N, C-alpha and C positions, 0 to 999 in steps of 0.2 A: 504492499500499500504505499502510495505516495505520501510523503511529509508535507505540510503546508509552509508556504514561505512567509512567515510572519517578520513583519519589521517593527521593531518597537523604536519609539522615540526616546526614552528613557529607559536606564538598570539600575538595578540594586544589587551589587557585589558585596559578598560577605567572606571575601576569600583577600588576604594582604597580598602585596606584591611579593612580600617574602616569601609566601608559601606557593607562588605562581614561578618564582626561578627556580628550575631543576637544581636538586642537590649536589649533582655531580658539574655545575656550571663552571666553565674556566674562571669567571669572574669572583667566585665566592672567596678562594684564598685571597686573591688581591685585595679585594673589599675590605677582609678582615685585618691585613697588615696596614692597609691605609687608615683604617679607623683608629689602629692603635697608634700611627704615628700622628695623625691630626689630634689625637687627644693629648699627647705629649707637646705640640705645638702649640696647645690651645692659649697660653700666656703670652706666647709671642704676638698671636693675632690679637690679643687684648690691648696690646700697645699701639697697634693701628688706628684704633676706633675711640671716638670719643664717648664719656660717659652720657651724654644729653643727645637730644634729636631722634631722629626717627629711624627706626632698625633697618638696617642694608640687609642684603643677602648674605647668609651665613657664609664665612671665609671656608668653611668645610666643605660645604656644598659647592662653592665656586671651584674649589681643586678637584674635588670628584670629577664635577662636569669637566674642568679642562682635561681631566687622565679620560674621560671617554671620547673625549674631542680627538686624542692622539689616537686613541686604541681603536677606534673605527673610522680614523681619517675622516672626520667632518671638517669640510673645508671652510666654514663659516659659522660665527655665533647666531645668525639668523637660523639655519640649517639645524643647530645645535637644539634651541628653543624649540623648533617645530619639533624635532624627535622627541622632546622632552612631554610634548603635548599629548602623544598617544604611544609611546613606545615605554612599554611596562618595565621592560630590562632597566633603561635609561633611568626610570625614575625610581626604581629600586636601588640602584647603584649610588644615585645621587641624595636619596634618602628623603624623598618626596611621597606622600599620600596618594592614593587613587585618585581623588578628586581635587586635588590642593591646586589651586590658580599659578600658572608657569608664569615667569617674570618675561617682561618687555625685552626683545634682545638689545635695544641702546641703554636701559637700565643694567642690564647683565654687563654690557661691556665698559659701563663706569665704574661698575663695582669692581670690575676685574683688574681696572688699573691699579687699585690701590694694593694688589698683592704682586705687580711686577716691579719687585726690588730683589736683588740677589741675595738678600738675607733669608727670604722666605723660600728660595728655590734652593738654595745650598744646603738650609738645613732640613728640608724635605728629601734631599738627594743624600745627605749624610745618616739619617735615619733608615732610609733603604739599605744603605751599606751596613749599618750594623748588624741587620737582620741576613746579611750575606753571609757575613765574616766567614762562618764555618766553611763554606762552600769556594773560600777563595784564598788564590796564591799570596805569600807575603814576599817571595825571593824573583819571580819571574814576571817581567812586564812588558807591555809593547806601546807604542806610541805613534801617532797618525794624526794627520791633518787633512781637510777636505774643504773645498769652496762652498759656500754657501750664499745662492744669489739674492740680492739685496732687492726689497720692495720698491724699487726705483728703476726708470727708464733711461735711456741714452740721450732722451731729449733734455734730462734734466741735467746732463753734465754739461755745465757751464762755465767760461773764465770766471775767477775769482773776482776779478779787477770790474767786471759789469760790461766787458768788450763783447765783440762777438757780433754775427748776425742777429739780427731780433728775431721772435719767434713768427712766425707767418701767421695765414689764417688757419683756424683750428689749433692754434699750437705747434704747427709743423715748424721744425728746425732744420736748415741744410748745412751740414757741417761737413761736407766733401772737401777735401784738401786742407781741412784744418788740422793742425796737430793737437794732440789733446792729452795730457798729463796730469797726472795725479797732482803734480808740482804746481801747476796753473790752473788746474780745473778742478770743481766739487759738484756734487750733485746737490740741487736746491731742494730737493724732498727728501735725501737722506744724506746728510753731509758726511756720515761716517763710512760711508760705503764707499769703496777704491774700484777704479777700475784695474782689472786683473784677468789674465789670459791664462790659462791651466797648463797648456803645453804649447810649443812653436806651430804656428799655423792656425790653430783655433780661435774662434770668437771671444774677443774681449767684453767682460761683463762687470757691471757694479755688483761688489760681492762683498763678503766676510771671509774671513779663516776660520772654523771648527777644528779645534782638536781634542781630542780624547785619550788618556791614558786607562789601558786594558791591562787585567791580571789575566795570565796564561792558562788558569787550570780550568776554569769555565767561561771565560769571554766575558765577566761582569765589568762594567765600567767603573774605575777608582776616580776618575777626575775629568772634569770637563773644562774648556777653556774656549774664549773667544776674543781675536784679537784683529786688528786692518789685517787686509790681504796684500801681503809685501813677500819677498823673495826667500826674508829671512825668517818668516813668522813662524812658520813649524818648527825649526831648532830653537828657537827663542823660546818659545812656548814649551817645549819639552823639557827643556832644564827648568823653568819656573814650576812645572808639574811634579818634577822626581825632586825636586826640593823640599816638597812636602812629604816626602816617605817617610817612615821611621827610621832614624837612624840607628847603627850598631849592627848592621846584619848588611852582608854584601849582594847585591842583587843584580840581574842581569836587564837589559834594555834591549826590546828589539824594535826593529824600523825598516822601512824603506831605503832605498839607494839615495833617497835627498838628504837623508841624515849621515852619510858617509863623506863627511868632511873632517879634517886633520882638529881644526878647532873645535868642535862639537865633540869627538871621540876622546880629547886631551881633557875637556871640561867633566866630561862624564867619568873618566877614570880618576881624575882629582877629587870625585865626589863617591869615591868607593865603589863605583857601578861599571859593571861588564858590558861593553858595547857589544850587542848581537845584532848591529844593523847590518843590511845585505851590503854586500861588496860592490862598488860602481868602478869596473876597470875600463869604461868605455874611454879610450885616448888618455887615459891616465892612470894613476896607481891608487889603490886604496889605502883608506887611513887604518882598515883593519886587518893586520897581519894573522900569521900561522899561529902565533901566540893564543889566538881567540879562537879561530876556525877550526883547528886541529881537535877540537873537543866536541865530545858527542852533544853537549847540550847545544852549541852552535845551531846544529841543523834541526834539533827539536824546536829551538825559537823561530827558525826561519818557518819551519811548517806553522806554529801556533799564530804568529803575527799576522797571517792571512785572513784569522777570524776576525781582525778589526773590521775588515771589509763589511761582513756580515751586519755588524752594529750600525756604520753606517749607511748600508742600504736600508735597513730597516727604519732609521731616526728618518731618512728623507723621503721612502715611499710611502711607509705608514705613517709616521710621525709628520710627514710635510714639511721635511726641512731644506728640501730642494731650492724651494723660492718662500721666503719666508715672507709672514704679511704685516710685522712690526718693523720700527723704523727706531734706528739709534742701537748703540754699540751696546748699551744697558740693557735694553729691553729684548734684543735677539740674544745678548748673552744668558738672559733667565730663560728663555725659551728652549735654547739647547741644553740646559742644564736640566730644567724640568721633564724635557724628553729623554734626557739620558735616566733619569730617575724612573722613568716610565717604562724604557727598555729593560732595565733591572729586575723591576717587578715581574715582567713577563717571563725573562729568564728564572728569577728567582722561583716564581712559580712551578715552573719546569721541572726545576732541580729538588723542590721539597716532595713533589708528586713521584719524584724516580727514587725516594729514599724510603 
């Protein structure tokens, strides 16, 4: 017998979002870790808000929703708010009731700005690391950098002194034949971005340089860092990141051929760090000799260091860091740190499930 196609205007539900989410859903262990971290950070959140005035969106809910935006590659706040209207999984993770009113996307973005500071992102990142310590190596690390395209167009890259051809109709700019350099030009929309090319012959783009320090046992990120895009940025950032490693134990540091310079290798050895960087022997002599390469550990580091590309791939494709939608080195630095924490949460969930 065929059933009736009854359409109801309203519905009463007595099942909470907690009961609707499957017990084995991959977000459940992540939600548990995140709730513990946010409870620890509650005093830090309290310092950001006034004791009087109208209540804002809870910072705990803001950070949970930002994690969802990274996990599910939601490309805008408007689309995230739309998902919260009808997606029960999103409502459960954020901590909203079934019939609770969702925020306006403009109000959400304005409230989010309060949390875009380095202290919040770094505090969240470090608390994730504390829970990941049983799965981390304290002796073997890898460093690498990648270009992150800025939210600025070539048309905004104008002379600093105000000269040059003025924009035409529709904002079009004809810069053919004009020599454009970072020393003489800057973006009018994102002055911190730098024009940089990844390799010889490739297109130059307004970019930042993102850096990560990874431990080699399970590929967890130990540190993240953001700098201007320059030729020395990767090596300079690597030295800054390894300075924060606990002293007293000799460690190894893997890297690609870009780190094979005499100055960089000498600095690492002076810091009691064994340089396991890839040898660059193209029309030159490598700074890493047989004193290092003869050991079996060097070959292991060369295999393990390639895992860093997986983290960059995840952060760019899933975490949407290929082209950021924030402007300014402080905000973009916040984003890469928070995205690195989201990556570690996914790795940690898988590692905990395997034990």
